[in-house]
N, C-alpha and C positions, 0 to 999 in steps of 0.2 A: 577480492574478499573468500573468506572459508563461512560459508552458512554457519556449519556446525558451531563455530565461534561468534556466531553474531546474540549480541545483546538481545534484549525484549523491545530496546528503544531503537535499536537500530533494524531490528526485523519489520516494528511497526512503520515505521519511516518509508524503509524499504515498501510496505504495502501502500502505506499512503500513495507516494510517489509514485507505484505501480497506478492508481487509482484513476489519478487527474491523470495521466497521460495516456491511459487506454484509449482515449480516441484521438491521440497525437496531438492533439493540443491541451497542453497544461497552462491554464490562465491564469492573471496575477491573484485573482479571488484564491485561486486554488490554492496555490505555493503561498500567500499569504496566512491560509487557513491551518499549512502544513508546519510552517513557520510559527505559529502560535502552541504548537503541540510539544515540536521538540527545538533542541537548540541547532544556529546556523551551521556549525560545524561539521556537525553529525547531516544536516541535511543537506548540505554540499558536498562533503564522501559519499555518501547513497546515493544521490544525484549521481556523481560521475558514474559511480556504477553501473546504477540500471540503464544510462543511455544505452550502455553496450549490448545489453540484454535483450533477444528477442521477446518475441507475448512467450514464446514455447517456456526457456531459460525461466521467466521470472515466474510462470506457474508451479515448473520443479524445484524451485528453492522454496515456494511458499512452502509448497506441499512437503518437500523434505523438511525445513524449521519443521512446521507441525507436528511431524511426524517424530523426532526425535526431542523434542522440548513440550513440558508439560502447559499447557493453554487451560485454564481452569474454564469453565461455564461465562463468569461475570468478564473474564478477559474478553473472549470470543465475542459474548455482546456487544461489548465497550469498542472493539477493533471494529466489528461491523455499525456500528454508529458511527462512527470516525469515518469510516471507506465513504457511508451513505453523506456527511457533514460535508468531505470535500467535496463529492459528486453535487452538491445542490448550493456550493459555495459559490457557483459563478448564475446563481439563479436558476440554470436548465441544466436538465439532464439527457443526452439524447440516446440514439438505439446500440451504439455500440459501449456508452457508459453503461446506460443498463443490464445490457446483456453481460457484462463483464463484471457487474455489481450481483449478479446472478449466479455467475457461476465460483465468484471468489468467496460467497455467502455459502455454497454448498462443500465448499472445501475445507473451508474453513469450522464448518460443525462437524 
């Protein structure tokens, strides 16, 4: 998928799935939370793409999308809140998730 053609929903879905998988375990609770925010078809499409990307590729895609698209301060704050909600969906946040959150927060802001 060409990220320059991503919709805002595709980008958000990519970021949320990446957050859920950053510790190599996507829990049912995390998946259910993401599916409450996006439709299942989009979730499955992006999920198929993200499993083929390594961490570096994920971060580069996120950076590239943000550099090429206008994301308002409110949009950024909402995305950061949704990332945090994904990470807390299973009731705990481990070191990998916390570190990834700090990196994503820095990239998004």
